[in-house]
C-alpha positions in Angstrom: 0.0 0.0 -0.1 1.3 3.5 -0.9 2.1 6.2 1.7 -1.1 7.2 3.7 -2.8 10.5 3.3 -2.1 12.9 6.2 -4.7 13.4 8.7 -7.3 11.3 6.7 -9.4 9.0 9.1 -11.5 6.1 7.9 -14.4 5.4 10.2 -15.8 1.7 10.1 -19.1 1.2 11.9 -22.7 0.2 11.1 -24.1 2.9 13.3 -24.8 6.0 11.0 -25.3 8.2 14.0 -21.9 7.3 15.3 -20.4 7.7 12.1 -22.0 11.4 12.0 -20.3 12.1 15.2 -17.0 11.0 14.2 -17.3 13.2 11.0 -18.4 16.1 13.2 -15.5 15.6 15.7 -13.0 15.2 12.9 -13.9 18.4 11.2 -13.3 20.3 14.5 -9.9 19.0 15.0 -8.9 19.3 11.3 -9.1 15.6 10.3 -10.8 14.6 7.0 -13.2 11.7 7.5 -14.4 8.9 5.2 -16.7 6.4 6.3 -17.8 2.7 5.7 -20.9 1.2 7.2 -20.4 -2.3 5.4 -17.8 -4.7 4.4 -18.1 -3.7 0.6 -17.7 0.0 1.6 -14.8 -0.8 3.8 -12.8 -2.6 1.1 -13.9 0.0 -1.7 -12.6 2.8 0.7 -9.2 1.1 1.3 -8.9 0.3 -2.5 -9.1 3.8 -3.4 -7.6 6.0 -0.3 -4.8 5.5 2.2 -6.1 6.8 5.4 -3.5 7.6 8.2 -6.1 6.4 10.9 -8.7 3.7 10.8 -11.4 3.7 13.6 -12.7 0.2 13.5 -15.9 -1.1 15.2 -15.3 -4.8 16.2 -19.0 -5.7 15.7 -19.8 -5.3 12.2 -22.8 -7.2 10.4 -21.2 -9.4 7.8 -17.6 -8.6 9.0 -16.5 -8.7 12.5 -13.5 -6.9 13.8 -11.1 -9.8 13.8 -11.7 -10.4 10.0 -11.0 -6.9 9.2 -7.8 -6.8 11.2 -6.8 -9.9 9.0 -7.8 -8.1 5.9 -5.8 -5.0 6.9 -2.8 -7.2 7.5 -3.1 -8.9 4.0 -3.2 -5.4 2.2 -0.3 -4.2 4.2 -1.9 -0.8 5.7 0.5 1.6 7.3 -2.5 3.4 8.9 -2.8 3.7 12.7 -5.8 1.6 13.9 -8.0 2.4 16.7 -10.5 -0.2 18.0 -14.0 0.8 19.1 -16.5 -1.6 20.8 -19.2 -1.9 23.4 -17.8 -5.1 24.5 -15.8 -5.6 27.6 -12.1 -4.5 27.9 -10.7 -8.3 27.6 -12.2 -8.4 24.1 -10.8 -5.1 23.0 -7.4 -6.2 24.6 -7.3 -9.7 22.6 -8.1 -7.9 19.4 -5.4 -5.4 19.9 -2.8 -7.9 20.5 -4.0 -10.0 17.6 -3.4 -6.6 15.4 0.0 -6.5 16.9 0.8 -10.0 15.9 -0.3 -9.2 12.2 2.2 -6.4 12.2 -0.5 -3.7 12.4 0.1 -0.5 13.9 -2.3 -0.7 16.8 -2.8 2.6 18.7 -5.5 2.2 21.2 -9.1 1.5 22.0 -12.5 3.3 22.4 -15.0 2.0 24.6 -18.4 2.6 23.4 -20.6 4.5 24.1 -18.2 7.3 24.3 -18.3 11.0 25.0 -17.4 13.6 22.4 -14.5 14.7 24.4 -13.1 11.3 24.4 -13.2 10.9 20.8 -11.7 14.3 20.2 -8.9 13.7 22.7 -8.2 10.3 20.9 -8.0 11.9 17.4 -6.0 14.8 18.5 -3.3 12.4 20.2 -3.0 10.4 17.0 -3.1 13.1 14.2 -0.1 13.8 12.4 1.3 17.3 11.8 -0.6 19.4 9.2 2.7 19.6 7.5 4.5 16.6 6.4 7.8 16.0 8.1 10.7 14.8 5.8 14.0 13.1 6.3 15.7 16.3 5.5 13.8 18.3 8.4 14.6 15.6 10.8 18.4 15.7 9.9 18.4 19.4 10.1 16.7 19.2 13.4 19.4 17.0 14.7 22.4 19.1 13.3 20.8 22.4 14.2 20.1 21.4 18.1 16.3 21.6 17.6 15.7 18.4 19.6 15.3 18.9 23.2 15.0 16.5 26.2 12.3 16.6 29.0 12.5 14.5 32.0 9.4 12.6 33.6 10.1 11.9 37.3 9.9 8.2 38.4 9.2 7.6 42.2 10.4 4.4 43.9 9.2 2.9 47.2 11.6 3.9 50.1 10.8 3.0 53.8 6.9 3.0 53.0 7.1 6.2 51.3 7.5 7.2 47.7 10.6 9.2 46.6 12.0 10.7 43.3 15.1 8.9 42.6 15.3 9.2 38.9 13.5 10.2 35.7 12.8 9.1 32.1 14.5 11.0 29.3 12.0 11.8 26.6 12.7 13.6 23.3 10.9 16.6 21.9 11.3 18.4 18.8 11.3 22.1 18.8 10.2 22.5 15.3 10.5 26.2 14.0 6.9 26.4 12.3 5.0 23.6 14.1 5.9 24.1 17.7 7.0 21.6 20.2 6.2 18.1 18.6 5.9 15.0 20.8 8.0 11.8 20.0 5.2 9.8 18.4 5.1 12.5 15.5 8.7 11.9 14.4 10.3 8.9 15.9 8.5 6.6 13.4 10.2 8.5 10.7 13.5 8.4 12.6 13.2 4.5 12.6 12.3 4.2 9.0 15.3 6.6 7.8 18.0 5.2 10.2 18.2 8.7 12.1 16.9 7.0 15.2 20.7 6.2 16.0 21.5 9.9 16.0 18.3 10.9 18.0 19.2 8.3 20.6 22.8 9.2 20.8 21.4 12.8 21.3 19.0 11.7 24.2 21.7 9.6 25.8 24.5 12.0 26.0 21.9 14.5 27.3 20.7 12.2 30.0 24.1 11.4 31.0 25.3 15.0 31.1 22.2 15.7 33.2 23.1 13.1 35.8 26.4 14.7 36.1 25.0 18.2 36.5 22.4 16.9 39.1 25.3 15.5 41.1 27.0 18.9 41.3 23.8 20.3 42.6 23.7 17.8 45.3 20.9 15.7 43.6 21.6 11.9 43.3 19.3 11.3 40.6 19.3 8.6 37.8 18.1 8.7 34.3 16.3 6.2 32.2 16.6 6.2 28.3 15.0 4.2 25.6 17.5 2.5 23.6 17.1 2.1 19.8 17.3 -1.6 18.8 19.8 -0.6 16.2 22.4 0.3 19.1 21.6 -3.1 20.5 23.5 -4.5 17.4 26.7 -2.4 17.9 29.5 -4.4 19.9 31.2 -0.9 20.4 28.2 0.5 22.2 29.4 -0.5 25.7 32.7 1.2 25.2 31.3 4.4 24.0 28.8 4.3 26.8 31.7 4.1 29.2 33.5 7.1 27.8 30.3 9.2 28.0 29.8 8.2 31.7 33.5 9.4 32.7 33.2 12.3 30.7 30.4 13.6 32.6 31.2 12.2 36.1 28.1 9.9 36.1 28.0 6.4 37.5 26.7 3.3 35.4 24.4 2.5 38.3 22.7 5.8 37.6 21.5 4.9 34.4 18.9 2.5 33.1 18.5 1.6 29.3 15.0 0.7 28.3 14.7 -1.8 25.5 11.8 -3.7 24.1 11.7 -7.4 23.4 12.1 -6.8 19.8 15.7 -5.6 20.2 16.7 -9.1 20.8 14.7 -10.8 17.9 17.3 -10.7 15.0 20.7 -11.8 16.9 19.8 -13.0 20.5 23.5 -14.1 20.9 24.8 -10.8 20.1 22.3 -8.9 22.2 23.1 -11.2 25.0 26.8 -10.4 24.7 26.0 -6.5 24.8 23.5 -6.8 27.5 25.8 -8.7 29.7 28.5 -6.4 29.3 26.4 -3.4 30.1 25.0 -5.2 33.3 28.7 -6.1 34.4 29.6 -2.3 34.1 26.6 -1.6 36.3 24.2 -0.1 33.9 20.4 -1.1 34.7 18.4 -2.8 32.0 14.7 -2.5 31.8 12.2 -4.6 29.9 9.9 -2.0 28.3 6.3 -2.3 27.2 5.8 -5.7 29.1 2.4 -7.3 29.3 1.3 -6.2 26.0 1.6 -7.8 22.6 4.0 -10.7 22.0 6.0 -10.0 25.4 7.7 -13.2 26.2 8.2 -14.5 29.6 11.5 -16.3 28.5 13.1 -12.8 28.1 12.8 -12.4 31.9 15.2 -15.0 32.8 17.3 -15.4 29.5 18.5 -11.9 29.4 20.1 -10.2 32.2 17.5 -7.4 32.9 17.2 -5.8 36.2 13.7 -4.2 35.8 10.3 -4.9 34.1 8.4 -1.9 33.1 4.5 -2.8 32.8 3.1 -1.0 29.6 1.0 2.0 29.9 -1.9 0.4 27.9 -2.3 -2.3 30.6 -2.1 0.1 33.5 -4.7 2.1 31.8 -7.1 -0.9 31.9 -7.1 -1.1 35.6 -9.8 1.2 36.5 -12.2 -0.6 34.1 -11.4 -4.0 34.5 -10.6 -6.6 37.1 -8.7 -8.7 34.7 -6.2 -6.0 34.2 -5.3 -5.7 37.6 -5.1 -9.2 38.1 -2.5 -9.5 35.3 -0.5 -6.6 36.9 -0.3 -8.3 40.3 0.9 -11.3 38.6 3.5 -9.6 36.7 4.7 -8.0 39.8 4.9 -11.3 41.8 6.5 -13.0 38.7 9.2 -10.3 38.6 9.9 -10.3 42.3 10.3 -14.1 42.4 13.0 -13.6 39.5 14.6 -11.1 41.6 13.4 -7.9 39.4 12.2 -4.7 40.2 9.0 -3.4 38.6 8.1 -0.1 37.3 4.5 1.0 36.0 4.3 3.6 33.5 1.2 5.7 32.8 -0.1 6.3 36.3 -2.9 8.8 35.7 -5.1 8.5 39.0 -5.1 8.2 42.6 -6.9 4.9 42.6 -4.3 3.3 40.0 -1.5 4.9 42.1 -2.9 3.2 45.3 -3.7 -0.1 43.9 0.1 -0.3 42.5 1.2 0.6 45.8 -0.8 -2.4 47.5 0.2 -4.6 45.1 4.1 -4.0 45.9 5.2 -2.2 42.6 8.6 -0.9 43.2 8.4 2.2 40.9 5.8 4.4 39.5 5.6 6.9 36.6 2.9 8.9 35.1 1.1 12.3 34.7 -0.6 11.9 38.4 2.9 12.1 39.7 4.1 14.7 37.3 4.2 15.1 33.5 7.6 15.4 31.5 9.2 18.6 32.2 12.5 20.6 31.3 15.6 19.7 33.1 15.6 22.9 34.7 12.2 22.3 36.5 13.6 18.9 38.1 15.4 20.1 40.9 12.6 22.1 42.5 10.0 19.4 41.9 12.4 16.9 43.4 12.8 19.0 46.4 9.2 19.6 47.1 8.1 16.0 46.3 10.8 14.5 48.4 10.1 16.7 51.4 6.4 15.8 51.6 4.7 12.6 53.1 3.5 10.2 50.3 2.9 7.2 52.8 -0.8 6.9 51.9 -1.8 9.4 48.9 0.5 11.2 46.8 0.3 14.9 46.6 -0.4 16.1 43.0 2.4 18.7 41.8 2.5 19.7 38.2 
């Protein structure tokens, strides 16, 4: 399938009123919407247009959502897919996992009936910039220092309290005309073009430099950095990392590298070599996005990870489904039995915070604690948070 059309949404649903609502919301957020209320219309739309987003109802007469996902996999769509259904969250999660296994770009789910604000928020979150970003744009951004790093505090359990001990480094692009772009709008381009190596090197260098700076300010804060699978294939990487740590007076123990299971699929022996060398030097290794898609339990004991990071999608399901909470507790218990610490990302509410606290999660991260912020704001946040009592319920400071 050819490159998709920017900001074109295909809404697939047999409820005409719902389709009308999607068209209305799409117009309000600058999204062109085409619709399909039958299997024939769905296939016809895909044969003539290349949507950037597909909102797919799982319960369509004559074609269920699973059949539609398999068809999308066969035609090789590059569109992001949002699932909508009035069915329970377990069914939605299963369908999303199927889409992941088919190689589709599964973005999220929408529980019906949905409020207008929910639909609007979902579309805005997954729209692309109105102006198409190019490889040349991104190359220029790297060379002209348009990339910036924000840090999201991560709290860890300490004597029955929660204290900020590290932060995740998250890249942003300060685009000269589009403003501050989140990573989801340009990292896929970086991955496809190979520029992800340059982006990762920039973030890694900034994070290690920041660790050293915080130490000069009396803050013993660590940093976590998402590691591109391409760098996991580079035998020289551990040595280059060691040079950076020494240059900025940061210890290996203050750095955690977050990697997904996909990093080890192509050459597991090579990855084992690199991971082991990193762990021997004291660098932390976190298995990212665990609990969603094809996460393999064998990775937990075959690779030398020090942490498991539970995927934000699974955490987001805790308020609406007992099954998600049960799975999260099981992951925490399993990780602890393997002598691994557990971090939950995407903690957005007080009830989720409390549930994870009671379940024995070791570290928490999410907008309920604090959104990502410039490094310059971290010191004051840490001083305020760590000086407060969070034994029972955290105090929200943003």
